[in-house]
ZAMAR-276250 format. One record per residue (C-alpha): residue number from 1; z, y, x. Coordinates in Angstrom, 3 decimals. Layout:
BEGIN
SITE|segu|w|v|u
SITE|NUM|Z|Y|X .
...
***
This chain:
BEGIN
SITE|segu|w|v|u
SITE|1|26.507|44.644|-51.534 .
SITE|2|22.840|44.235|-52.649 .
SITE|3|21.649|46.347|-49.578 .
SITE|4|23.488|44.262|-47.613 .
SITE|5|23.213|40.806|-48.336 .
SITE|6|18.884|41.804|-48.338 .
SITE|7|19.223|43.291|-45.351 .
SITE|8|21.093|39.977|-43.781 .
SITE|9|17.980|37.734|-46.028 .
SITE|10|15.680|39.453|-44.065 .
SITE|11|17.503|39.544|-40.898 .
SITE|12|17.388|35.853|-40.940 .
SITE|13|13.294|35.270|-42.324 .
SITE|14|12.206|37.555|-39.477 .
SITE|15|13.444|36.319|-36.587 .
SITE|16|12.244|31.909|-38.094 .
SITE|17|8.638|34.185|-38.255 .
SITE|18|9.445|34.564|-34.880 .
SITE|19|10.283|30.762|-33.863 .
SITE|20|7.271|30.402|-36.028 .
SITE|21|10.064|28.010|-37.829 .
SITE|22|9.804|29.329|-41.331 .
SITE|23|8.128|27.194|-44.167 .
SITE|24|6.301|24.941|-41.970 .
SITE|25|4.472|26.607|-39.071 .
SITE|26|4.907|25.452|-35.988 .
SITE|27|6.615|27.153|-33.117 .
SITE|28|3.783|28.445|-30.482 .
SITE|29|4.042|27.128|-27.069 .
SITE|30|5.281|30.571|-25.682 .
SITE|31|8.735|29.278|-27.975 .
SITE|32|8.193|25.893|-27.391 .
SITE|33|10.995|24.593|-26.141 .
SITE|34|10.210|23.698|-22.076 .
SITE|35|10.291|19.439|-21.536 .
SITE|36|10.366|17.390|-18.380 .
SITE|37|10.117|13.538|-18.268 .
SITE|38|10.529|12.144|-14.811 .
SITE|39|7.596|10.152|-13.007 .
SITE|40|8.409|6.726|-11.887 .
SITE|41|8.845|6.342|-8.486 .
SITE|42|4.817|5.818|-6.343 .
SITE|43|3.869|4.931|-3.138 .
SITE|44|0.738|5.981|-1.511 .
SITE|45|-1.434|3.623|-0.353 .
SITE|46|-3.545|5.071|2.970 .
SITE|47|-5.997|3.445|4.813 .
SITE|48|-5.259|2.935|8.914 .
SITE|49|-8.575|1.968|11.377 .
SITE|50|-7.949|1.070|14.927 .
SITE|51|-9.704|3.408|17.909 .
SITE|52|-11.013|2.645|21.140 .
SITE|53|-10.448|-0.706|23.561 .
SITE|54|-8.510|-3.867|22.856 .
SITE|55|-4.390|-3.193|23.469 .
SITE|56|-1.282|-4.392|21.588 .
SITE|57|-0.478|-4.116|17.478 .
SITE|58|2.420|-1.953|18.686 .
SITE|59|0.494|1.261|20.489 .
SITE|60|0.491|4.478|18.585 .
SITE|61|-2.659|5.856|20.446 .
SITE|62|-4.975|2.398|19.064 .
SITE|63|-3.963|3.711|15.255 .
SITE|64|-5.261|6.806|13.829 .
SITE|65|-3.162|9.502|13.321 .
SITE|66|-0.828|8.182|15.483 .
SITE|67|0.711|5.685|14.180 .
SITE|68|1.002|2.050|14.382 .
SITE|69|0.693|0.674|10.375 .
SITE|70|3.767|-0.471|8.282 .
SITE|71|3.382|-2.507|5.017 .
SITE|72|1.504|-0.183|2.940 .
SITE|73|-1.060|0.357|4.672 .
SITE|74|-4.849|-0.746|4.743 .
SITE|75|-5.728|-1.910|8.161 .
SITE|76|-9.413|-1.517|9.829 .
SITE|77|-9.804|-2.371|13.329 .
SITE|78|-14.365|-2.505|13.247 .
SITE|79|-14.489|-3.237|16.871 .
SITE|80|-15.967|-6.066|17.243 .
SITE|81|-14.757|-8.067|20.760 .
SITE|82|-12.252|-6.034|21.767 .
SITE|83|-8.438|-7.818|21.246 .
SITE|84|-5.983|-6.631|19.797 .
SITE|85|-2.483|-8.594|20.614 .
SITE|86|1.103|-9.619|18.362 .
SITE|87|3.315|-9.776|20.709 .
SITE|88|6.626|-8.613|18.537 .
SITE|89|10.196|-10.151|17.474 .
SITE|90|10.607|-7.236|15.214 .
SITE|91|8.368|-9.365|11.914 .
SITE|92|5.104|-6.931|11.906 .
SITE|93|3.698|-6.419|8.075 .
SITE|94|0.686|-4.464|6.630 .
SITE|95|-0.709|-3.673|3.238 .
SITE|96|-4.565|-5.685|3.528 .
SITE|97|-6.178|-6.708|6.679 .
SITE|98|-10.241|-5.787|7.875 .
SITE|99|-11.352|-7.066|11.310 .
SITE|100|-14.252|-7.665|13.519 .
SITE|101|-11.773|-7.768|16.530 .
SITE|102|-9.894|-11.303|18.076 .
SITE|103|-7.039|-11.120|16.584 .
SITE|104|-4.381|-12.238|18.706 .
SITE|105|-0.563|-13.777|18.028 .
SITE|106|0.686|-14.079|21.212 .
SITE|107|4.441|-13.943|19.123 .
SITE|108|6.814|-12.247|16.250 .
SITE|109|5.005|-12.682|12.633 .
SITE|110|2.715|-11.154|10.772 .
SITE|111|2.591|-10.802|7.168 .
SITE|112|-0.459|-9.675|5.089 .
SITE|113|0.249|-8.546|0.932 .
SITE|114|-3.013|-8.474|-0.763 .
SITE|115|-6.377|-9.967|0.544 .
SITE|116|-7.324|-9.659|3.734 .
SITE|117|-10.827|-10.514|5.873 .
SITE|118|-11.275|-11.451|9.240 .
SITE|119|-15.309|-10.413|9.332 .
SITE|120|-17.779|-12.098|11.941 .
SITE|121|-16.788|-12.643|15.324 .
SITE|122|-13.843|-11.427|14.433 .
SITE|123|-10.707|-15.018|15.257 .
SITE|124|-7.324|-14.863|14.795 .
SITE|125|-5.848|-17.557|17.268 .
SITE|126|-2.171|-17.799|16.853 .
SITE|127|-0.515|-18.890|19.830 .
SITE|128|2.891|-18.536|18.769 .
SITE|129|4.093|-16.468|16.003 .
SITE|130|2.563|-16.883|12.773 .
SITE|131|0.574|-14.999|11.045 .
SITE|132|1.277|-15.037|6.455 .
SITE|133|-1.423|-13.899|3.603 .
SITE|134|0.442|-12.977|0.833 .
SITE|135|-1.351|-13.393|-2.623 .
SITE|136|-5.493|-12.404|-3.431 .
SITE|137|-8.581|-14.472|-1.712 .
SITE|138|-8.385|-13.768|2.474 .
SITE|139|-11.202|-15.567|4.244 .
SITE|140|-11.534|-15.662|8.402 .
SITE|141|-11.323|-18.214|10.661 .
SITE|142|-7.756|-19.073|11.564 .
SITE|143|-7.509|-21.655|14.936 .
SITE|144|-3.478|-22.073|14.850 .
SITE|145|-1.501|-24.128|17.963 .
SITE|146|1.186|-26.056|18.625 .
SITE|147|4.307|-24.712|17.268 .
SITE|148|2.267|-21.689|15.754 .
SITE|149|2.536|-21.226|12.230 .
SITE|150|-0.190|-20.461|9.326 .
SITE|151|2.209|-19.633|6.362 .
SITE|152|-0.295|-18.279|2.294 .
SITE|153|1.573|-17.415|0.381 .
SITE|154|-0.006|-16.575|-3.990 .
SITE|155|-3.176|-16.975|-1.649 .
SITE|156|-6.956|-18.883|-1.245 .
SITE|157|-8.780|-19.647|1.794 .
SITE|158|-11.838|-18.725|0.700 .
SITE|159|-15.479|-20.575|0.761 .
SITE|160|-16.182|-19.293|4.433 .
SITE|161|-13.068|-19.901|5.849 .
SITE|162|-11.961|-22.590|8.125 .
SITE|163|-8.451|-23.449|9.656 .
SITE|164|-8.419|-25.220|13.485 .
SITE|165|-4.888|-26.451|14.215 .
SITE|166|-3.192|-28.571|17.419 .
SITE|167|-1.787|-31.461|16.663 .
SITE|168|1.761|-31.652|18.018 .
***
């Protein structure tokens, strides 16, 4: 009886020791339980740039990667002297916009979510439809025709900005 009881206790000690649980010894990395924690949802932002001459914003051939930018994209139109036209009944949006071109909005709307810059010699000409600037500070020259709109949501126009509009 002594031998079998001793063997069971010794066997238990051996099992506990092999798991690193005897006398407060931590288990080795190989013996630790695997713990998986979910990550929060993440959105990868992308930078998309204009290529080529004047054209419509909705033409994928004018954008790097052949894809029209969307709400998660930082957009660069760094081609002075061209005109990029926004003309769509569907609302369009981008994360941010940097442009040295003339941006003409002649239908629908374009919304930016964060800071945007229309750098010289660029300008925005809102002939019909609306431009909505959201969050932070944006700079540039903005011309707004009668019946068109320029909306500022949580937005400040920088000190070098100008806005002109037609009465009506």
